[in-house]
C-alpha atoms as one frame of an Amber mdcrd trajectory, in Angstrom:
protein
 -20.344  28.412  23.817 -20.101  24.476  23.796 -16.733  24.383  25.047 -17.913
  26.661  28.205 -20.570  24.043  28.738 -18.170  21.325  28.468 -15.635  22.954
  31.193 -18.586  23.790  33.510 -19.343  20.127  33.361 -15.892  19.329  34.117
 -15.810  21.782  37.032 -18.941  20.012  38.433 -17.268  16.813  38.438 -14.238
  18.505  40.196 -15.968  19.877  42.878 -17.888  16.634  43.575 -14.483  14.761
  43.588 -15.767  12.466  40.963 -12.688  10.455  39.061 -13.191   7.451  36.936
 -11.163   5.337  34.645 -11.587   7.955  31.846 -10.167  10.610  33.961  -7.175
   8.679  35.299  -6.303   7.710  31.830  -6.495  11.328  30.723  -4.325  12.412
  33.658  -1.531  10.136  32.907  -1.357  11.539  29.559  -1.470  15.089  30.681
   1.137  14.558  33.513   3.638  13.556  30.883   2.752  16.459  28.248   5.357
  19.310  27.890   2.442  21.537  27.200   1.066  21.051  30.720   2.144  24.097
  32.682   1.252  25.590  36.000  -1.661  27.825  35.691  -2.196  31.157  37.648
  -5.396  30.394  39.681  -5.405  26.581  39.113  -2.204  26.164  41.420  -4.508
  27.144  44.346  -7.284  24.858  43.552  -6.194  21.458  45.102  -7.038  18.342
  43.043  -6.661  15.623  45.851  -8.162  12.876  43.414  -5.820  13.619  40.793
  -2.676  15.125  42.198  -0.443  14.541  39.027  -2.418  17.235  37.456  -3.063
  19.463  40.175  -2.630  23.162  39.388  -1.931  22.559  35.652  -3.518  23.987
  32.627  -3.125  23.338  28.889  -0.517  25.834  27.211  -2.278  25.281  23.892
  -5.873  25.813  24.748  -5.329  27.357  28.242  -7.873  25.114  29.890  -7.511
  23.927  33.287  -6.552  20.297  33.210  -8.685  19.597  36.383 -11.946  20.413
  34.663 -11.068  19.888  31.030 -10.106  16.158  31.451 -13.227  15.374  33.458
 -15.479  16.562  30.691 -16.298  13.518  28.382 -17.054  15.933  25.376 -13.599
  17.532  25.653 -10.485  16.384  23.939  -6.756  17.067  24.032  -5.780  19.588
  21.411  -2.711  17.344  20.521  -5.151  14.390  19.967  -3.599  12.521  22.911
  -7.228  11.645  24.112
């Protein structure tokens, strides 16, 4: 249940367009990751503030990256952030 709360927090920041240094750093890692794949519904959700991860999800945990990397309590399943 905690992960759902974390992702909801991330989506809240996404809809507000909030991007800080933490999100930018995480996006750089995700952009280069082979496990970052195009998601089903995520590709229709524009992420104008972090275009490098727009439409991508994590192939390991299946989370949409636009929300996951904005949640300070989430972490990369590969330990990259």
